[in-house]
KEROZA-509622 format. One record per residue (C-alpha): residue number from 1; residue in three letters; chain; z, y, x. Coordinates in nm, 3 decimals, padded with zeros to 5 digits. Each point is the difference from the previous one (the first is absolute). Last residue first. Example, Ala and Ser with C-alpha at 12.3 -4.5 7.8 and 13.67 -1.06 7.14 Angstrom:
BEGIN
<2,SER,A,<00.714,-00.106,01.367>> <1,ALA,A,<00.066,-00.344,-00.137>> 
END
This chain:
BEGIN
<455,UNK,A,<00.115,-02.477,03.442>> <454,UNK,A,<00.141,00.350,-00.042>> <453,UNK,A,<00.371,00.076,-00.024>> <452,UNK,A,<00.098,00.188,00.315>> <451,UNK,A,<-00.335,00.147,00.090>> <450,UNK,A,<-00.052,00.113,-00.358>> <449,UNK,A,<00.299,00.232,00.020>> <448,UNK,A,<-00.130,00.200,00.297>> <447,UNK,A,<-00.341,00.051,-00.160>> <446,UNK,A,<00.170,00.098,-00.325>> <445,UNK,A,<00.199,00.266,00.181>> <444,UNK,A,<-00.312,00.165,00.139>> <443,UNK,A,<-00.178,-00.018,-00.336>> <442,UNK,A,<00.298,00.164,-00.173>> <441,UNK,A,<00.015,00.278,00.256>> <440,UNK,A,<-00.372,00.072,-00.023>> <439,UNK,A,<-00.008,00.002,-00.380>> <438,UNK,A,<00.304,00.225,-00.021>> <437,UNK,A,<-00.118,00.256,00.251>> <436,UNK,A,<-00.355,-00.003,-00.137>> <435,UNK,A,<00.117,00.072,-00.351>> <434,UNK,A,<00.240,00.264,00.126>> <433,UNK,A,<-00.270,00.182,00.196>> <432,UNK,A,<-00.242,-00.021,-00.291>> <431,UNK,A,<00.233,00.173,-00.243>> <430,UNK,A,<00.082,-00.226,-00.298>> <429,UNK,A,<-00.158,00.066,-00.342>> <428,UNK,A,<-00.325,-00.160,00.123>> <427,UNK,A,<00.161,-00.344,00.023>> <426,UNK,A,<-00.273,-00.223,00.149>> <425,UNK,A,<00.167,-00.017,00.343>> <424,UNK,A,<00.307,-00.156,-00.161>> <423,UNK,A,<-00.209,-00.265,-00.174>> <422,UNK,A,<-00.165,-00.085,00.333>> <421,UNK,A,<00.342,-00.037,00.161>> <420,UNK,A,<00.113,-00.237,-00.276>> <419,UNK,A,<-00.298,-00.234,00.032>> <418,UNK,A,<00.193,-00.283,00.171>> <417,UNK,A,<00.299,00.030,-00.231>> <416,UNK,A,<-00.031,-00.352,-00.143>> <415,UNK,A,<-00.074,-00.154,00.342>> <414,UNK,A,<00.305,00.154,00.165>> <413,UNK,A,<00.203,-00.093,-00.307>> <412,UNK,A,<-00.093,-00.367,00.037>> <411,UNK,A,<00.072,00.004,00.374>> <410,UNK,A,<00.341,00.157,-00.055>> <409,UNK,A,<00.091,-00.259,-00.262>> <408,UNK,A,<-00.113,-00.283,00.230>> <407,UNK,A,<00.201,00.149,00.288>> <406,UNK,A,<00.311,00.007,-00.219>> <405,UNK,A,<-00.049,-00.367,-00.082>> <404,UNK,A,<-00.040,-00.085,00.371>> <403,UNK,A,<00.308,00.204,00.095>> <402,UNK,A,<00.200,-00.188,-00.259>> <401,UNK,A,<00.113,00.216,-00.288>> <400,UNK,A,<00.351,00.095,-00.116>> <399,UNK,A,<-00.040,00.376,00.031>> <398,UNK,A,<00.147,00.017,00.350>> <397,UNK,A,<-00.262,-00.257,00.103>> <396,UNK,A,<-00.269,00.238,-00.125>> <395,UNK,A,<00.071,00.229,00.293>> <394,UNK,A,<-00.161,-00.273,00.212>> <393,UNK,A,<-00.332,00.071,-00.171>> <392,UNK,A,<00.022,00.363,00.115>> <391,UNK,A,<00.091,-00.113,00.352>> <390,UNK,A,<-00.295,-00.241,00.022>> <389,UNK,A,<-00.240,00.255,-00.142>> <388,UNK,A,<00.100,00.243,00.275>> <387,UNK,A,<-00.132,-00.235,00.269>> <386,UNK,A,<00.274,-00.158,00.215>> <385,UNK,A,<00.174,00.098,00.324>> <384,UNK,A,<00.111,00.335,-00.145>> <383,UNK,A,<00.199,-00.181,-00.267>> <382,UNK,A,<00.042,00.266,-00.267>> <381,UNK,A,<00.324,00.015,-00.199>> <380,UNK,A,<-00.010,00.216,-00.312>> <379,UNK,A,<00.062,00.368,-00.062>> <378,UNK,A,<-00.001,00.152,-00.351>> <377,UNK,A,<-00.233,00.298,-00.041>> <376,UNK,A,<-00.287,-00.218,00.122>> <375,UNK,A,<-00.322,00.082,00.188>> <374,UNK,A,<00.084,00.369,00.022>> <373,UNK,A,<-00.267,00.270,-00.003>> <372,UNK,A,<00.193,00.239,-00.221>> <371,UNK,A,<-00.057,00.323,00.197>> <370,UNK,A,<-00.361,-00.100,00.059>> <369,UNK,A,<-00.080,-00.031,-00.370>> <368,UNK,A,<-00.200,-00.293,-00.139>> <367,UNK,A,<00.290,-00.218,00.112>> <366,UNK,A,<00.169,00.103,-00.327>> <365,UNK,A,<-00.169,-00.276,-00.200>> <364,UNK,A,<00.184,00.066,-00.331>> <363,UNK,A,<00.156,-00.314,-00.148>> <362,UNK,A,<00.246,00.210,-00.211>> <361,UNK,A,<00.068,-00.271,-00.257>> <360,UNK,A,<-00.063,-00.375,-00.028>> <359,UNK,A,<00.190,-00.168,-00.281>> <358,UNK,A,<00.379,-00.043,00.024>> <357,UNK,A,<00.145,-00.300,00.182>> <356,UNK,A,<00.188,-00.214,-00.249>> <355,UNK,A,<00.334,-00.013,-00.176>> <354,UNK,A,<00.083,-00.225,-00.293>> <353,UNK,A,<00.286,-00.027,-00.246>> <352,UNK,A,<00.185,00.317,00.109>> <351,UNK,A,<-00.247,00.138,00.072>> <350,UNK,A,<-00.339,00.156,00.064>> <349,UNK,A,<-00.197,00.156,00.284>> <348,UNK,A,<00.066,00.002,00.373>> <347,UNK,A,<-00.170,00.251,00.226>> <346,UNK,A,<-00.225,00.049,00.299>> <345,UNK,A,<-00.129,00.342,00.103>> <344,UNK,A,<00.351,00.127,00.076>> <343,UNK,A,<00.058,-00.268,00.264>> <342,UNK,A,<-00.316,00.093,00.193>> <341,UNK,A,<-00.372,-00.069,-00.037>> <340,UNK,A,<-00.133,00.322,00.157>> <339,UNK,A,<-00.244,-00.141,00.254>> <338,UNK,A,<-00.244,-00.067,-00.282>> <337,UNK,A,<-00.317,-00.056,00.199>> <336,UNK,A,<-00.148,-00.248,-00.247>> <335,UNK,A,<00.041,-00.323,00.201>> <334,UNK,A,<00.347,00.083,00.131>> <333,UNK,A,<00.132,00.095,-00.342>> <332,UNK,A,<-00.164,-00.310,-00.145>> <331,UNK,A,<00.190,-00.219,00.247>> <330,UNK,A,<00.334,00.156,-00.095>> <329,UNK,A,<-00.081,-00.041,-00.370>> <328,UNK,A,<-00.076,-00.369,00.065>> <327,UNK,A,<00.342,-00.035,00.166>> <326,UNK,A,<00.159,00.178,-00.296>> <325,UNK,A,<-00.154,-00.237,-00.253>> <324,UNK,A,<00.087,-00.315,00.196>> <323,UNK,A,<00.361,00.115,00.035>> <322,UNK,A,<00.030,00.082,-00.369>> <321,UNK,A,<-00.144,-00.334,-00.111>> <320,UNK,A,<00.232,-00.196,00.230>> <319,UNK,A,<00.305,00.210,-00.089>> <318,UNK,A,<-00.039,-00.039,-00.376>> <317,UNK,A,<00.247,00.270,-00.104>> <316,UNK,A,<00.307,-00.017,-00.223>> <315,UNK,A,<00.227,00.197,00.238>> <314,UNK,A,<00.309,-00.116,00.192>> <313,UNK,A,<-00.124,-00.273,00.236>> <312,UNK,A,<-00.362,00.110,-00.047>> <311,UNK,A,<00.082,00.312,00.202>> <310,UNK,A,<00.050,-00.214,00.310>> <309,UNK,A,<-00.358,-00.129,-00.007>> <308,UNK,A,<-00.144,00.343,-00.073>> <307,UNK,A,<00.197,00.147,00.290>> <306,UNK,A,<-00.142,-00.262,00.237>> <305,UNK,A,<-00.355,00.102,-00.082>> <304,UNK,A,<00.087,00.368,00.036>> <303,UNK,A,<00.157,-00.070,00.339>> <302,UNK,A,<-00.332,-00.131,00.131>> <301,UNK,A,<-00.163,00.331,-00.087>> <300,UNK,A,<00.262,00.184,00.203>> <299,UNK,A,<00.236,00.246,-00.162>> <298,UNK,A,<00.103,00.365,00.024>> <297,UNK,A,<-00.337,00.133,-00.124>> <296,UNK,A,<00.116,00.139,-00.336>> <295,UNK,A,<00.296,00.177,00.155>> <294,UNK,A,<00.375,-00.065,00.016>> <293,UNK,A,<00.037,-00.368,00.082>> <292,UNK,A,<00.307,-00.030,00.225>> <291,UNK,A,<00.225,-00.028,-00.305>> <290,UNK,A,<-00.159,-00.325,-00.111>> <289,UNK,A,<00.043,-00.120,-00.359>> <288,UNK,A,<-00.062,00.318,-00.195>> <287,UNK,A,<-00.257,00.122,00.252>> <286,UNK,A,<-00.203,-00.320,-00.028>> <285,UNK,A,<00.004,-00.011,-00.380>> <284,UNK,A,<-00.089,00.368,-00.030>> <283,UNK,A,<-00.275,-00.039,00.260>> <282,UNK,A,<-00.156,-00.293,-00.183>> <281,UNK,A,<-00.040,00.237,-00.294>> <280,UNK,A,<00.166,-00.056,-00.335>> <279,UNK,A,<-00.147,-00.036,-00.349>> <278,UNK,A,<00.170,-00.092,-00.326>> <277,UNK,A,<-00.241,00.018,-00.294>> <276,UNK,A,<00.005,00.294,-00.240>> <275,UNK,A,<-00.115,-00.057,-00.362>> <274,UNK,A,<-00.322,00.187,-00.077>> <273,UNK,A,<-00.141,-00.241,-00.258>> <272,UNK,A,<-00.256,-00.130,00.250>> <271,UNK,A,<00.295,-00.069,00.234>> <270,UNK,A,<00.087,00.262,00.261>> <269,UNK,A,<00.067,-00.031,00.375>> <268,UNK,A,<-00.368,-00.092,00.040>> <267,UNK,A,<-00.124,00.357,-00.010>> <266,UNK,A,<-00.376,00.043,-00.028>> <265,UNK,A,<-00.148,00.181,00.300>> <264,UNK,A,<-00.161,00.344,-00.037>> <263,UNK,A,<-00.199,00.133,00.297>> <262,UNK,A,<-00.088,00.369,00.018>> <261,UNK,A,<-00.245,00.206,00.203>> <260,UNK,A,<00.068,00.365,-00.076>> <259,UNK,A,<-00.289,00.245,-00.037>> <258,UNK,A,<00.096,00.099,-00.353>> <257,UNK,A,<00.026,-00.368,-00.088>> <256,UNK,A,<-00.168,-00.279,00.197>> <255,UNK,A,<00.082,-00.338,-00.150>> <254,UNK,A,<00.096,-00.350,00.101>> <253,UNK,A,<00.158,-00.269,-00.216>> <252,UNK,A,<00.221,-00.300,00.078>> <251,UNK,A,<00.103,-00.331,-00.150>> <250,UNK,A,<00.285,-00.171,00.177>> <249,UNK,A,<-00.066,-00.264,00.268>> <248,UNK,A,<00.126,-00.358,00.019>> <247,UNK,A,<-00.181,-00.149,00.297>> <246,UNK,A,<-00.295,-00.230,-00.070>> <245,UNK,A,<-00.240,00.100,00.277>> <244,UNK,A,<-00.206,00.231,-00.223>> <243,UNK,A,<00.319,00.185,-00.099>> <242,UNK,A,<00.093,00.062,00.362>> <241,UNK,A,<-00.346,00.142,00.068>> <240,UNK,A,<00.015,00.221,-00.309>> <239,UNK,A,<00.339,00.141,00.097>> <238,UNK,A,<-00.135,00.062,00.349>> <237,UNK,A,<-00.299,00.188,-00.141>> <236,UNK,A,<00.228,00.215,-00.218>> <235,UNK,A,<00.208,00.080,00.307>> <234,UNK,A,<-00.310,00.110,00.189>> <233,UNK,A,<-00.123,00.219,-00.286>> <232,UNK,A,<00.342,00.166,-00.035>> <231,UNK,A,<00.019,00.053,00.377>> <230,UNK,A,<-00.331,00.186,00.014>> <229,UNK,A,<00.147,00.333,00.102>> <228,UNK,A,<00.331,-00.053,00.175>> <227,UNK,A,<00.064,00.358,00.115>> <226,UNK,A,<-00.100,00.122,-00.347>> <225,UNK,A,<00.278,-00.209,-00.165>> <224,UNK,A,<-00.127,-00.237,-00.267>> <223,UNK,A,<00.200,-00.001,-00.322>> <222,UNK,A,<00.144,-00.338,-00.091>> <221,UNK,A,<00.087,-00.075,-00.362>> <220,UNK,A,<00.242,-00.285,-00.058>> <219,UNK,A,<-00.092,-00.123,-00.343>> <218,UNK,A,<00.147,-00.053,-00.346>> <217,UNK,A,<-00.234,-00.094,-00.283>> <216,UNK,A,<-00.143,00.188,-00.298>> <215,UNK,A,<-00.150,-00.124,-00.328>> <214,UNK,A,<-00.219,00.245,-00.195>> <213,UNK,A,<00.101,00.043,-00.366>> <212,UNK,A,<00.055,00.373,00.031>> <211,UNK,A,<00.230,-00.059,00.299>> <210,UNK,A,<00.144,-00.345,00.079>> <209,UNK,A,<00.253,-00.170,00.229>> <208,UNK,A,<00.138,00.292,00.199>> <207,UNK,A,<00.270,-00.124,00.237>> <206,UNK,A,<-00.093,00.238,00.280>> <205,UNK,A,<-00.114,00.345,-00.118>> <204,UNK,A,<-00.363,00.040,-00.093>> <203,UNK,A,<-00.342,-00.020,00.164>> <202,UNK,A,<-00.361,00.116,-00.012>> <201,UNK,A,<-00.198,-00.042,00.321>> <200,UNK,A,<-00.316,-00.144,-00.156>> <199,UNK,A,<00.081,-00.366,00.060>> <198,UNK,A,<-00.236,-00.290,-00.059>> <197,UNK,A,<00.076,-00.352,-00.120>> <196,UNK,A,<00.250,00.134,-00.257>> <195,UNK,A,<00.378,-00.009,-00.037>> <194,UNK,A,<00.044,00.378,-00.014>> <193,UNK,A,<00.230,00.128,00.278>> <192,UNK,A,<00.377,00.006,00.045>> <191,UNK,A,<00.182,00.176,00.285>> <190,UNK,A,<00.213,-00.072,00.308>> <189,UNK,A,<-00.105,00.206,00.300>> <188,UNK,A,<-00.089,-00.089,00.357>> <187,UNK,A,<-00.088,00.232,00.288>> <186,UNK,A,<-00.225,-00.186,00.248>> <185,UNK,A,<00.117,-00.079,00.355>> <184,UNK,A,<00.303,-00.192,-00.118>> <183,UNK,A,<00.321,00.018,-00.196>> <182,UNK,A,<00.098,-00.306,-00.203>> <181,UNK,A,<-00.052,00.041,-00.370>> <180,UNK,A,<00.033,00.340,-00.155>> <179,UNK,A,<00.315,00.139,-00.152>> <178,UNK,A,<00.081,00.241,-00.280>> <177,UNK,A,<-00.288,-00.036,-00.242>> <176,UNK,A,<-00.332,00.180,00.022>> <175,UNK,A,<00.009,00.181,-00.332>> <174,UNK,A,<00.350,00.142,-00.011>> <173,UNK,A,<-00.037,00.120,00.357>> <172,UNK,A,<-00.329,00.166,-00.094>> <171,UNK,A,<00.169,00.206,-00.268>> <170,UNK,A,<00.273,00.109,00.241>> <169,UNK,A,<-00.260,00.098,00.261>> <168,UNK,A,<-00.175,00.217,-00.258>> <167,UNK,A,<00.332,00.157,-00.091>> <166,UNK,A,<00.049,00.123,00.355>> <165,UNK,A,<00.178,-00.112,00.317>> <164,UNK,A,<-00.088,00.257,00.261>> <163,UNK,A,<-00.137,-00.159,00.316>> <162,UNK,A,<-00.334,-00.040,-00.170>> <161,UNK,A,<-00.140,-00.343,-00.067>> <160,UNK,A,<-00.325,-00.140,00.139>> <159,UNK,A,<-00.356,00.120,-00.054>> <158,UNK,A,<-00.156,-00.329,-00.102>> <157,UNK,A,<00.301,-00.143,-00.180>> <156,UNK,A,<00.050,00.331,-00.177>> <155,UNK,A,<-00.362,00.012,-00.109>> <154,UNK,A,<00.022,-00.355,-00.132>> <153,UNK,A,<00.301,00.083,-00.216>> <152,UNK,A,<-00.155,00.326,-00.118>> <151,UNK,A,<-00.227,-00.211,-00.219>> <150,UNK,A,<-00.369,-00.076,00.046>> <149,UNK,A,<00.039,-00.380,00.009>> <148,UNK,A,<00.194,00.003,-00.326>> <147,UNK,A,<00.371,-00.049,-00.056>> <146,UNK,A,<00.073,-00.200,-00.314>> <145,UNK,A,<00.325,00.061,-00.181>> <144,UNK,A,<00.246,-00.259,-00.127>> <143,UNK,A,<00.144,00.066,-00.344>> <142,UNK,A,<00.369,00.091,-00.014>> <141,UNK,A,<00.216,-00.274,-00.150>> <140,UNK,A,<00.293,00.108,00.213>> <139,UNK,A,<00.085,-00.359,00.093>> <138,UNK,A,<00.343,00.007,00.165>> <137,UNK,A,<-00.002,-00.175,00.337>> <136,UNK,A,<00.054,00.318,00.201>> <135,UNK,A,<00.280,00.117,-00.228>> <134,UNK,A,<00.171,-00.338,00.028>> <133,UNK,A,<-00.015,00.016,00.380>> <132,UNK,A,<00.128,00.358,00.016>> <131,UNK,A,<00.290,-00.104,-00.220>> <130,UNK,A,<00.070,-00.296,00.227>> <129,UNK,A,<00.051,00.216,00.310>> <128,UNK,A,<-00.181,00.157,00.298>> <127,UNK,A,<-00.296,-00.233,-00.060>> <126,UNK,A,<-00.172,-00.280,00.192>> <125,UNK,A,<-00.272,-00.224,-00.145>> <124,UNK,A,<-00.113,-00.343,00.125>> <123,UNK,A,<-00.283,-00.194,-00.170>> <122,UNK,A,<-00.283,00.033,00.251>> <121,UNK,A,<-00.191,00.309,00.112>> <120,UNK,A,<00.122,00.325,-00.153>> <119,UNK,A,<00.158,00.089,-00.332>> <118,UNK,A,<00.324,00.102,00.169>> <117,UNK,A,<00.127,00.116,00.338>> <116,UNK,A,<-00.177,00.335,00.010>> <115,UNK,A,<00.261,00.266,-00.074>> <114,UNK,A,<00.323,-00.184,00.086>> <113,UNK,A,<-00.173,-00.161,00.298>> <112,UNK,A,<-00.115,00.343,00.118>> <111,UNK,A,<00.361,00.117,-00.010>> <110,UNK,A,<00.107,-00.298,00.211>> <109,UNK,A,<-00.281,00.048,00.251>> <108,UNK,A,<00.088,00.367,00.042>> <107,UNK,A,<00.369,-00.072,00.053>> <106,UNK,A,<-00.065,-00.286,00.244>> <105,UNK,A,<-00.235,00.189,00.231>> <104,UNK,A,<-00.063,00.371,-00.031>> <103,UNK,A,<00.276,00.201,-00.169>> <102,UNK,A,<-00.014,00.050,-00.375>> <101,UNK,A,<-00.076,00.355,-00.118>> <100,UNK,A,<00.297,00.142,-00.185>> <99,UNK,A,<-00.141,00.270,-00.230>> <98,UNK,A,<-00.289,-00.225,-00.085>> <97,UNK,A,<-00.361,00.114,00.044>> <96,UNK,A,<-00.042,-00.207,00.318>> <95,UNK,A,<00.061,-00.314,-00.205>> <94,UNK,A,<-00.311,00.075,-00.208>> <93,UNK,A,<-00.210,00.049,00.311>> <92,UNK,A,<00.135,-00.332,00.126>> <91,UNK,A,<-00.124,-00.150,-00.326>> <90,UNK,A,<-00.354,00.134,00.019>> <89,UNK,A,<-00.062,-00.067,00.367>> <88,UNK,A,<00.144,-00.352,-00.018>> <87,UNK,A,<-00.207,-00.077,-00.309>> <86,UNK,A,<-00.322,00.102,00.177>> <85,UNK,A,<00.056,-00.215,00.305>> <84,UNK,A,<-00.253,00.133,00.252>> <83,UNK,A,<00.256,00.111,00.259>> <82,UNK,A,<00.188,-00.326,00.019>> <81,UNK,A,<00.361,-00.071,-00.083>> <80,UNK,A,<-00.053,-00.241,-00.286>> <79,UNK,A,<00.083,00.080,-00.362>> <78,UNK,A,<00.328,-00.175,-00.089>> <77,UNK,A,<00.003,-00.321,-00.205>> <76,UNK,A,<-00.072,-00.216,00.308>> <75,UNK,A,<00.319,00.138,00.156>> <74,UNK,A,<00.181,-00.185,-00.280>> <73,UNK,A,<-00.093,-00.347,00.123>> <72,UNK,A,<00.090,00.100,00.357>> <71,UNK,A,<00.351,00.113,-00.105>> <70,UNK,A,<00.051,00.365,00.094>> <69,UNK,A,<00.009,00.200,00.325>> <68,UNK,A,<-00.275,-00.218,00.145>> <67,UNK,A,<-00.164,00.187,00.290>> <66,UNK,A,<00.304,00.210,00.088>> <65,UNK,A,<00.231,-00.293,-00.060>> <64,UNK,A,<00.234,-00.088,-00.285>> <63,UNK,A,<00.194,-00.327,00.016>> <62,UNK,A,<-00.087,-00.197,-00.315>> <61,UNK,A,<00.284,-00.175,-00.179>> <60,UNK,A,<-00.065,-00.260,-00.271>> <59,UNK,A,<00.287,-00.006,-00.245>> <58,UNK,A,<00.208,-00.305,-00.082>> <57,UNK,A,<00.070,-00.208,-00.309>> <56,UNK,A,<-00.337,-00.125,-00.115>> <55,UNK,A,<-00.204,00.040,00.316>> <54,UNK,A,<-00.141,-00.350,00.051>> <53,UNK,A,<-00.102,-00.074,-00.360>> <52,UNK,A,<-00.109,00.361,-00.048>> <51,UNK,A,<-00.275,-00.047,00.258>> <50,UNK,A,<00.022,00.252,00.285>> <49,UNK,A,<-00.255,-00.129,00.253>> <48,UNK,A,<-00.278,00.008,-00.260>> <47,UNK,A,<00.108,00.354,-00.076>> <46,UNK,A,<00.155,00.198,-00.288>> <45,UNK,A,<00.015,-00.295,-00.235>> <44,UNK,A,<-00.276,-00.162,-00.204>> <43,UNK,A,<00.052,-00.029,-00.376>> <42,UNK,A,<00.010,-00.322,-00.205>> <41,UNK,A,<00.345,-00.130,00.091>> <40,UNK,A,<00.226,00.256,-00.166>> <39,UNK,A,<00.381,-00.029,00.008>> <38,UNK,A,<00.003,00.167,00.341>> <37,UNK,A,<-00.147,00.308,-00.162>> <36,UNK,A,<00.303,00.037,-00.227>> <35,UNK,A,<00.239,-00.028,00.295>> <34,UNK,A,<-00.151,00.297,00.193>> <33,UNK,A,<-00.168,-00.081,00.331>> <32,UNK,A,<00.135,00.186,00.302>> <31,UNK,A,<-00.185,00.217,00.256>> <30,UNK,A,<00.161,00.177,00.293>> <29,UNK,A,<-00.150,00.268,00.224>> <28,UNK,A,<00.132,00.091,00.343>> <27,UNK,A,<00.072,00.292,00.229>> <26,UNK,A,<-00.111,00.270,-00.243>> <25,UNK,A,<00.257,-00.120,-00.250>> <24,UNK,A,<-00.220,-00.165,-00.260>> <23,UNK,A,<00.119,-00.196,-00.303>> <22,UNK,A,<-00.256,-00.178,-00.218>> <21,UNK,A,<00.054,-00.189,-00.324>> <20,UNK,A,<-00.170,-00.295,-00.161>> <19,UNK,A,<-00.262,-00.152,-00.225>> <18,UNK,A,<-00.001,00.197,-00.323>> <17,UNK,A,<-00.261,-00.149,-00.225>> <16,UNK,A,<-00.321,00.141,-00.142>> <15,UNK,A,<-00.119,-00.173,-00.318>> <14,UNK,A,<-00.199,-00.308,-00.097>> <13,UNK,A,<-00.276,00.006,00.260>> <12,UNK,A,<00.222,00.106,00.285>> <11,UNK,A,<00.072,00.321,00.189>> <10,UNK,A,<00.297,-00.042,00.233>> <9,UNK,A,<00.274,00.258,00.045>> <8,UNK,A,<00.184,00.123,00.307>> <7,UNK,A,<00.280,00.255,-00.028>> <6,UNK,A,<00.104,00.288,00.224>> <5,UNK,A,<00.305,00.126,00.188>> <4,UNK,A,<00.050,00.232,00.297>> <3,UNK,A,<00.305,00.015,00.222>> <2,UNK,A,<00.095,00.344,00.127>> <1,UNK,A,<-00.124,00.128,00.336>> 
END
């Protein structure tokens, strides 16, 4: 196949800037910073592991694989390969209408990147060329439109998209934005909603700041899949629990619209003025630096703690604060039945002056469903000769804590979440079988943890 070329731009508060150039051969992908970007010091680079200061005169080469045909940081700009990804369905339907339909694998992912690789999560944009970039950034001056709760948009989400790509699908693509956040068990869309305490289901395209005098804010909107009925309520509860315990948690809203249960979570990759903030998943950092990491569970919990320490050597991150935060997140995942805390559900936010662990997102307690009854998505060492609490506290050593200090943190969180199971059982929006599954599994694990850290 012939070489393919594209450009990478960065959205900043002042004005978008060209960052670099991409060359893809099918066997590998190369990224190089352009000289004018290297002169800037106030904009984050492509990845935390690819700071401009270390990659000034040489390209970064990524060897293409079936799982990661493109650079890990850029794969995050492409709609995920799961059946309930609305953007993936819409854009692959569009590609199927071309005279030369791209082949599965690298060609399809590349063409999707050209269509969807801008205006998504974070500050990175990808375009076929500079003209396409400038056209995308041009302010048309068109007024933003409000979409009401009784619009065709909600009907389409409820009934799904047809195989034929029609004008209605085109209109919805313009509304929902090109890429969601990380793929998961609930379809996710990028939209704006009124900045009010309650939400009636009205929304607008991402980036909308105000309509008819009403302020709007950007959110990730999650639409509950029928096979996971009650998941939106459970995730909202977990967000509340984290917030009560002092974790940084974005605002969120719940609504039921045309029979759809919806959860809207305020985006934290935007400033109040709408300026993009650099954001990169733990997976992207891992996969950029370690070729053997190819999926979001290809790491041990202990390895995450060590990765944070090493990252501080090249990135402006407070390693001690980051390691403590992630260890506490790991404990909360165990205590709330969130067996889905993997490398894509942890992220870095900010740069180049300061990088930190992003606020809590996607803390859904997936152990409520039998098919997802996993204690931890990331493995950790368990000493079979000791109570489980001992091994979990020992994990803290990889995060810079003494085992005794880690045990104290675990004991405090055990006490603070003592009524969690009762709160789960009280959620009437969740099927009884799932409430009981989750409550029972959490109680069982708590009993095992207490034995290792109790007085």
